[in-house]
N, C-alpha and C positions, 0 to 999 in steps of 0.2 A: 827806521828813524833814523837816518844817514842826513847827516849834517851837508848843506852845497856847496859849502867851504871848503871844507876837510874832508870829506868824506867819512868821517868817525861817525860812528854810531853813537848820538846824543848821551844815550845814556852812560855811555860808556864817559863824556867827556864830565857829567856830570856827577860821574861817582868819582872822578880822580878831583875833580873840583871841592868835593867831600870831604874826599881825606884829607884835601890839602886845608880845609877851613880843621877839620879835626886835629892834624898836626899844632895849627896856630892855636887852638884852645887848649894842646897838652900844655904847649912854650905857655900858655897865660896862666895855668894852673900849677903850671910848675915853678914859676917865677912868684905867684901867688900864697901858694903854701911853704917854700922857702921863708921870706918874707913872715909869714904869720910864727912860723915855726920858732923864728931867730928869737920873737919880739917876746912869745909866750915863759914868761916865768916861775909860775903859781898854778899851775895850771897841768902836774905831769903826763896822766892817762892821754891830755886832749894832745899835749906836746908831739909823746909816744907814735901815735896815732898817725897825726899829721906826716911825722918824718917815716913811716912804714908807708905810708900813700903816695908819697914823695919819689920812691924808689919806685912804686909801681907803675906813677906817673913819667917817668923816665924811659920804662922800658917801653911802656905804652905809645910814647914818639915814637920811640926807635921800630916797634912793630907797625904803626903807621906808616912809618916811612919804607919799610921793606915792600908794604903795597904799591904804594905809589913805582918804587924802583920797579916792580913786573910789570908798569905799565910805561916805562923808559919816563919816568917825569918825578921831579922832584916838589919837596914842599916849596911855599913861598916865603923868602924870608922878608917878603915885607907883611904877611900877614903873620907872622910869627912876635916881627917888632913891633907891631900893634896889638900884639896879643900883650904883650911883655909889659907896656907902656900902659895901657890896660890894667892889669894887676899891681904897676908900679903907683897907680893913683889910687885904686884900690885901699893900697896898703899905707898910702899917704892918709888918707880919709880915715882911715879906721883909729890911725894914731893920734888923729883929734876927738873923738869919740870916749867917754867918762868910762864907757861898758864895752870898748875893745874886742874881748873876748868874748862875748856873746855875740857882737854883730857880726864876727870873723865865724862865729861855727856856723851865723844862719846864714852868711854867705856863701859858706862851704857849703852846707846844705843845700841851696837853691844852684848854685852853681856845678855840683855834681849829677842832679835830677836834668841839667842841664845835658851834660853829658852824656848820660843817660839815651835823653830821645835820641841825641845826636847818631850815636853808635845805631839805635834802633832805625834811623833812617841809613845808615850805611849799608845793615845787615839787611834789609829790603832793597837794598838797591843792587847790591853783592849778588843776591839773589837772583835777582831781575834779567841780569844779563850771564848768571850761569858761574861766577867768580865765586866758585866756593872755598878758595883760601882766605880769600879777602873776609868772605862772611865767616867763618871758624876765631878767624884773628879778634874781628871784630865782638864774635858772642866770647871770647875769653875776655876780654878787656870789660865789655859790658858787665861781667863778671865781678871783676873788682869794682867799677864802678859802682854800683849797686848797692856792694859790700861797706863803701864807706858810705855811702847816702843813708844806709840803715843804720851804720855806729853812730852817723850825726844825729840823725832823727832819734835814737833809742839814751843818744848822752847828753840830747842839750836842756833837758828838766834839770841832769843835775852841773852842766858845763851853770846853768843861770842860779841854784841854789849855793852853788860854791860861789859865784862871783857877788851875790846878793847879803850872804854871811861874811863872805871879805870886806865887803865896802860897810857893814855897819859894825863891822871891828876896827875900833880906834887905833890908828898907826899901822892897819894891814893895808896895801897895795890888791887892790882887786882890777885894775885895769886888764892885765895882760899878768 
């Protein structure tokens, strides 16, 4: 599967591209999570879990970058900027919703599952070309993504119930 123009294995080229996508995805996640954590006021358990995942996300971006460096490749600043812009748009949209905290948790759960799928693809691609180091790194990252998705799934009902209780309480702010 050699590319006629470059002489590189197309599978390696695709892996590098997907690693760049993963780095941009982590940049988007970090931006989105930071904005969400900054706005949460009345849901301390959710805020603490998001802040923990921000640290995990920052480390994940570094790990993905280390995989790219082994291929003498770098992440795409353009893709990273695009991801951050998308996160800003999501945060701005969330600010306009009366149920911002519920929608934020819902979007977070969806995003975590997209990340899980992306890392499953990277694991398969790394395995296909015999890159055990990238495979191991992605397997390590996916465990954190699965843990965050599971935490959100397990807490969506409680977040919703807490929101509804606050919304029904005169003088209480429920939104965030």
